[in-house]
Every structure is written in structure tokens, then in C-alpha cells.
C-alpha positions as CSV (number, residue, x, y, z in Angstrom):
1,X,0.0,0.0,0.0
2,X,1.5,3.3,-1.0
3,X,0.6,6.8,0.2
4,X,-0.8,7.6,-3.3
5,X,-4.3,6.9,-1.9
6,X,-5.3,9.6,0.5
7,X,-7.3,8.2,3.5
8,X,-10.1,10.7,3.2
9,X,-10.6,9.7,-0.5
10,X,-10.3,6.0,-0.1
11,X,-12.1,4.0,2.6
12,X,-9.1,1.9,3.5
13,X,-10.1,1.1,7.0
14,X,-13.6,-0.1,6.0
15,X,-12.0,-2.3,3.3
16,X,-9.7,-3.8,5.9
17,X,-12.8,-4.6,8.0
18,X,-14.4,-6.3,5.1
19,X,-11.3,-8.4,4.5
20,X,-11.0,-9.3,8.2
21,X,-14.6,-10.8,8.1
22,X,-13.7,-13.0,5.1
23,X,-10.3,-14.0,6.6
24,X,-11.5,-14.8,10.1
25,X,-9.5,-17.7,11.4
26,X,-7.3,-17.8,8.2
27,X,-3.6,-16.6,8.1
28,X,-3.4,-13.1,6.5
29,X,-1.0,-10.2,6.6
30,X,-1.3,-6.6,5.6
31,X,1.8,-4.3,5.5
32,X,3.3,-1.2,3.9
33,X,2.8,2.5,4.2
34,X,-0.4,3.3,6.1
35,X,0.3,7.1,6.0
36,X,-0.5,7.4,9.7
37,X,0.6,6.0,13.1
38,X,-0.9,4.7,16.4
39,X,0.7,6.9,19.1
40,X,2.5,10.2,19.6
41,X,5.7,8.3,20.4
42,X,5.8,7.2,16.7
43,X,6.3,10.8,15.6
44,X,9.0,13.4,16.1
45,X,9.6,16.9,14.9
46,X,6.1,18.0,14.0
47,X,3.2,19.6,16.0
48,X,0.5,19.0,13.4
49,X,-2.6,17.6,15.1
50,X,-3.4,14.2,13.6
51,X,-5.1,12.7,16.6
52,X,-8.3,11.9,14.7
53,X,-6.4,9.9,12.0
54,X,-4.5,8.1,14.7
55,X,-7.6,7.0,16.6
56,X,-9.3,5.9,13.4
57,X,-6.3,3.7,12.6
58,X,-6.3,2.2,16.1
59,X,-10.0,1.4,15.9
60,X,-9.5,-0.3,12.5
61,X,-6.6,-2.5,13.9
62,X,-8.8,-3.5,16.9
63,X,-11.9,-4.2,14.8
64,X,-9.9,-6.4,12.5
65,X,-8.2,-8.2,15.4
66,X,-4.8,-7.5,13.9
67,X,-1.5,-7.7,15.8
68,X,1.4,-5.3,15.2
69,X,4.6,-7.3,14.8
70,X,6.8,-4.4,15.8
71,X,10.1,-4.0,14.0
72,X,13.9,-4.2,14.3
73,X,16.2,-1.4,13.3
74,X,15.3,2.3,13.1
75,X,12.3,3.4,15.2
76,X,11.0,5.7,12.4
77,X,10.3,4.5,8.9
78,X,9.8,7.9,7.2
79,X,11.7,11.1,7.3
80,X,11.5,14.5,5.6
81,X,13.6,17.3,6.9
82,X,13.4,17.2,10.7
83,X,10.1,15.3,10.8
84,X,10.3,11.5,11.6
85,X,7.3,9.1,11.7
86,X,6.6,5.4,11.7
87,X,4.3,5.1,8.8
88,X,5.2,1.7,7.6
89,X,4.4,-1.5,9.5
90,X,3.2,-5.1,9.2
91,X,0.0,-6.3,10.8
92,X,-1.1,-10.0,11.0
93,X,-4.3,-11.8,11.7
94,X,-4.4,-14.4,14.5
95,X,-4.3,-17.3,12.1
96,X,-0.9,-16.2,10.8
97,X,0.9,-17.4,13.9
98,X,-0.6,-20.9,13.4
99,X,1.1,-21.0,10.0
100,X,4.5,-19.6,11.0
101,X,6.3,-20.1,14.3
102,X,7.8,-16.6,14.1
103,X,7.7,-13.5,11.9
104,X,10.4,-10.9,12.0
105,X,10.2,-7.4,10.4
106,X,13.5,-5.5,10.1
107,X,13.3,-1.8,9.0
108,X,16.0,-1.5,6.3
109,X,17.9,1.7,5.7
110,X,16.4,4.5,3.6
111,X,18.3,4.8,0.3
112,X,16.3,5.9,-2.8
113,X,13.1,6.9,-0.9
114,X,12.1,8.7,2.2
115,X,10.5,5.5,3.4
116,X,12.3,2.5,5.0
117,X,11.7,-0.8,3.2
118,X,10.2,-3.5,5.3
119,X,11.8,-7.0,5.1
120,X,9.2,-9.6,6.4
121,X,11.0,-12.8,7.4
122,X,8.8,-15.9,8.2
123,X,9.9,-19.1,9.9
124,X,8.2,-22.4,9.6
125,X,7.5,-24.4,12.8
126,X,10.5,-26.4,14.0
127,X,10.5,-29.7,15.8
128,X,8.1,-29.9,18.8
129,X,9.7,-28.9,22.1
130,X,8.3,-29.8,25.5
131,X,7.0,-26.7,27.1
132,X,8.7,-25.6,30.3
133,X,7.0,-26.0,33.7
134,X,4.8,-22.9,34.6
135,X,2.8,-22.5,37.7
136,X,-0.8,-21.7,36.9
137,X,-2.6,-19.2,39.2
138,X,-5.9,-21.1,38.7
139,X,-4.5,-24.1,40.5
140,X,-4.9,-22.4,43.9
141,X,-8.7,-22.3,43.4
142,X,-9.0,-26.0,43.5
143,X,-9.7,-27.5,46.9
144,X,-7.1,-30.4,46.5
145,X,-4.2,-28.2,45.5
146,X,-2.7,-27.4,49.0
147,X,-3.2,-31.0,50.1
148,X,-1.4,-32.3,47.0
149,X,1.5,-29.9,47.6
150,X,1.8,-30.8,51.2
151,X,1.6,-34.5,50.6
152,X,4.4,-34.5,48.0
153,X,6.6,-31.9,49.9
154,X,6.6,-33.9,53.2
155,X,8.0,-37.1,51.6
156,X,11.7,-37.2,52.8
157,X,14.5,-37.2,50.2
158,X,17.4,-38.5,52.4
159,X,19.3,-35.3,51.6
160,X,19.9,-32.0,53.4
161,X,20.4,-28.3,52.5
162,X,20.1,-27.1,49.0
163,X,20.2,-30.6,47.5
164,X,17.1,-31.5,49.5
165,X,15.4,-28.3,48.2
166,X,16.4,-29.0,44.6
167,X,15.1,-32.6,44.7
168,X,11.8,-31.5,46.3
169,X,11.2,-28.8,43.8
170,X,12.0,-31.1,40.9
171,X,9.7,-33.8,42.3
172,X,6.9,-31.3,43.0
173,X,7.0,-30.1,39.3
174,X,6.4,-33.7,38.1
175,X,3.7,-34.1,40.7
176,X,1.8,-30.9,39.7
177,X,2.1,-31.8,36.0
178,X,0.4,-35.1,36.6
179,X,-2.1,-33.5,39.0
180,X,-3.0,-30.8,36.5
181,X,-3.5,-33.3,33.7
182,X,-5.8,-35.5,35.9
183,X,-7.7,-32.7,37.7
184,X,-7.9,-29.9,35.1
185,X,-7.3,-31.6,31.8
186,X,-8.6,-29.4,29.0
187,X,-10.0,-26.4,30.9
188,X,-11.9,-25.2,27.9
189,X,-13.7,-28.5,27.3
190,X,-14.5,-28.7,31.0
191,X,-15.8,-25.1,31.0
192,X,-18.2,-26.0,28.1
193,X,-19.3,-29.1,30.0
194,X,-19.9,-27.1,33.2
195,X,-22.0,-24.6,31.3
196,X,-24.2,-27.4,29.8
197,X,-24.6,-29.1,33.2
198,X,-25.7,-25.8,34.7
199,X,-28.3,-25.2,32.0
200,X,-29.7,-28.7,32.3
201,X,-29.9,-28.4,36.1
202,X,-31.8,-25.1,35.7
203,X,-34.3,-26.6,33.3
204,X,-34.8,-29.6,35.6
205,X,-35.6,-27.2,38.5
206,X,-38.1,-25.3,36.3
207,X,-39.9,-28.5,35.5
208,X,-39.8,-29.9,39.0
209,X,-39.3,-27.3,41.8
210,X,-38.1,-29.3,44.7
211,X,-35.4,-28.7,47.4
212,X,-33.3,-31.4,45.7
213,X,-33.5,-30.0,42.2
214,X,-32.9,-26.5,43.6
215,X,-29.8,-27.6,45.5
216,X,-28.5,-29.4,42.3
217,X,-29.1,-26.2,40.3
218,X,-27.2,-24.1,42.7
219,X,-24.3,-26.6,42.9
220,X,-23.9,-26.7,39.1
221,X,-24.2,-22.9,38.8
222,X,-21.4,-22.6,41.4
223,X,-19.2,-25.1,39.5
224,X,-19.8,-23.2,36.3
225,X,-18.8,-19.9,38.0
226,X,-15.6,-21.5,39.3
227,X,-14.7,-22.7,35.8
228,X,-15.3,-19.3,34.4
229,X,-13.0,-17.8,37.0
230,X,-10.3,-20.4,36.3
231,X,-10.5,-19.6,32.6
232,X,-10.1,-15.9,33.4
233,X,-7.1,-16.6,35.6
234,X,-5.5,-18.7,32.8
235,X,-5.7,-16.0,30.2
236,X,-4.8,-13.1,32.5
237,X,-1.6,-15.0,33.5
238,X,-0.8,-15.8,29.9
239,X,-1.2,-12.3,28.8
240,X,0.7,-10.9,31.7
241,X,-1.6,-7.9,32.0
242,X,-4.3,-6.9,34.5
243,X,-7.8,-6.3,33.4
244,X,-9.1,-3.1,35.0
245,X,-12.8,-4.0,35.3
246,X,-13.6,-6.8,37.8
247,X,-15.7,-9.5,36.2
248,X,-14.9,-8.6,32.6
249,X,-14.7,-11.7,30.4
250,X,-13.1,-11.2,27.0
251,X,-11.1,-14.3,26.3
252,X,-10.6,-13.4,22.6
253,X,-8.8,-10.2,23.8
254,X,-6.5,-12.2,26.0
255,X,-5.8,-14.8,23.4
256,X,-4.7,-12.0,21.0
257,X,-2.4,-10.6,23.7
258,X,-0.9,-14.1,24.3
259,X,0.0,-14.4,20.6
260,X,1.2,-10.8,20.5
261,X,3.5,-11.4,23.5
262,X,4.9,-14.6,22.1
263,X,5.7,-12.9,18.8
264,X,7.3,-9.8,20.4
265,X,9.3,-11.8,23.0
266,X,10.8,-14.4,20.5
267,X,14.6,-14.4,20.2
268,X,15.5,-14.1,16.6
269,X,19.3,-13.8,17.0
270,X,22.0,-13.9,19.6
271,X,25.7,-13.0,19.6
272,X,28.2,-15.8,20.5
273,X,31.7,-14.5,20.5
274,X,32.3,-12.7,17.2
275,X,29.4,-14.3,15.3
276,X,25.7,-13.8,15.2
277,X,23.4,-16.9,15.4
278,X,20.0,-16.6,13.7
279,X,19.2,-20.2,13.1
280,X,16.8,-21.7,15.7
281,X,18.8,-24.9,16.1
282,X,22.1,-22.9,16.5
283,X,20.5,-20.6,19.1
284,X,19.1,-23.6,21.0
285,X,22.5,-25.4,21.1
286,X,24.3,-22.2,22.1
287,X,21.9,-21.8,25.1
288,X,22.3,-25.4,26.1
289,X,26.1,-25.2,25.9
290,X,26.1,-22.0,28.0
291,X,24.2,-23.4,30.9
292,X,26.0,-26.8,30.8
293,X,29.3,-24.9,31.3
294,X,27.6,-22.6,33.9
295,X,26.2,-25.5,35.9
296,X,29.0,-28.0,35.5
297,X,30.2,-29.9,38.6
298,X,33.8,-29.1,37.7
299,X,33.9,-25.9,39.7
300,X,35.2,-24.8,43.1
301,X,33.0,-25.3,46.1
302,X,30.8,-22.4,46.9
303,X,31.8,-20.4,49.9
304,X,29.4,-20.1,52.8
305,X,27.5,-16.7,52.7
306,X,28.4,-14.1,55.3
307,X,25.3,-13.9,57.5
308,X,26.8,-11.2,59.7
309,X,25.6,-8.7,57.2
310,X,22.0,-9.3,58.4
311,X,22.9,-7.6,61.7
312,X,23.7,-4.3,59.9
313,X,20.1,-4.1,58.5
314,X,17.7,-1.7,60.3
315,X,15.0,-3.3,62.4
316,X,12.3,-1.1,60.9
317,X,12.0,-0.7,57.1
318,X,9.6,1.8,55.6
319,X,8.5,0.2,52.4
320,X,6.9,2.4,49.7
321,X,4.1,0.8,47.6
């Protein structure tokens, strides 16, 4: 898209909305010169008020459920005189990340134009990797969680000190993995089942209003509410953001932020010595080698910490929130 089409003469945003409806769930990408930006931080050297255009662009991005990939290289993609702006960007639909494991957008240097060319690099999915252990906040809502942790933690290891702690933590991770699989399983399927059970219990109470059917209806409604809260906890933790309105449920919003976070936080290249590694397998091997050397047993024994320093700390600390 070039800036030869003025926004006020061509309904670009409405066209994007039409495309997004047809492409829902499918991988699609739109990129180029949008002739506007999404925040004041993407502009420098001009006081011209373009707030209206900026808000229209933001609304279009949100309506189309598009994610901004960000960019490597220069912050601004267009320059004229002392005015700098980020007019060029690449936006992807949610289905794009299911097709490519990573997409990188370097801003190339401006040479023959006042715009920076965008180089869009896509990576196909690599071999499956077992996901790392992550504590899920929703676990604490289950009545058997504390008992399960206490039961596993109290089993003696036969070791002492940090070795004892390391073994217990490693063992507890395996325990919670199995417990999560057996108790929670697929939280989305169980949420759907809980909703159906609550609806059926409500209909049974309407047909036969007895203390038994009423108690069953309340029980199923409570279980459904708990499943809803667990789902909210899951997506809030995945997105690493806090939702400002208590009780707001917009899982599609959180799912989009999860994908956005994964895309923005992906490591595309690292420096090892005097060379730059960009291949996924090379990066993975470099990280493994680094920590193998760091955690090797062929090191000197660690010295005992100096605990006398604790006596120098004040008794009363005024913490600021």
C-alpha cells in the first residue's frame, strides 16, 4: 500500500474490516505505508494535530483483530527534513501465527526513498519442544491443591540443605504436571461441559421445583462460575496484564495478547563470540552449551554466605508501595 491513496478519498479502514470478516481464522498479513501512526511516540519533529487519524487507525486495527509485529532497526520508517514518523508497519491476523512459528520485520535503511523498506521474514514451525513448567494461578482455586503440595513436599528425600530443596522442587513439578492433567485436563472443554450441566440443572428445576433440584441447580451454577474464573485466571496470566474491570470476560482479547506477547518476545538472533546466530537450532544449542558450562560440577565449592551482614540491616524498614 502506498501513500498515493489519501485516506479521506479511499475508505481503506472499511476495506480492511471487510477483508477481516472474510479472513477470520485464516492466516493473513497486511503491510506497507499506512500514512499514519498509532501513538504520539511514533512521531517526532512536528506539531500538526493528527489525533483523529491516529484514533481511526487504532480502531481499525482493533476491529480487524490485527497484531502489530513491531520492527527491528530504526524506530521511524519515514523522514522528511526534521520530521520523523513510523508510517510503515506489518499487521497480522491471529491465524498467521498458526502457520508460521515466528515472523520478524527489520526496517531496512532508507536509500532511494524517504521510506524505509520492510523486510518480512517468516519461519516455519520447528520440531516440537516440551513446554517448560509454569505455575498456573488457577490451581490455587482447586480444593485439593494445597493437600497435594503438602503430601508431596513432606516425603523425605534423604538429603539436606540445597540438595534437599532441589530434589523436592523437581519432584513437585512432576507431581503438579500429573495432577494438572488429571484434575484440570482441557479447561476449555470442562468449561463448556460445566455450562451445559448448569443449563440442564436449571431446566430440571423449572420442570420440578423441589429442594433437591434447587440444590443441584445451585451446585452446578457454582461449579460453572468457578470454571469461568479459572479460565479468566489462565488468560490473564498468559497475557501478563491486569484487566481493570472486575468480572470482565473477553477471552478473545486475552488470546490475542498471548499471541502478541509470544511474537514480540521471541529471540531471533544472539551473539556468540564474534558471530551472530540466527538459526533456531544454533540458538538452542548455544543456550544449552552455555548453561551446561555454567552448571557443570567441575567448579570450586561455593563459599558459605556471610550472614553477619544481616545484623547491619535496620529493624524497621519503611516500604513504599
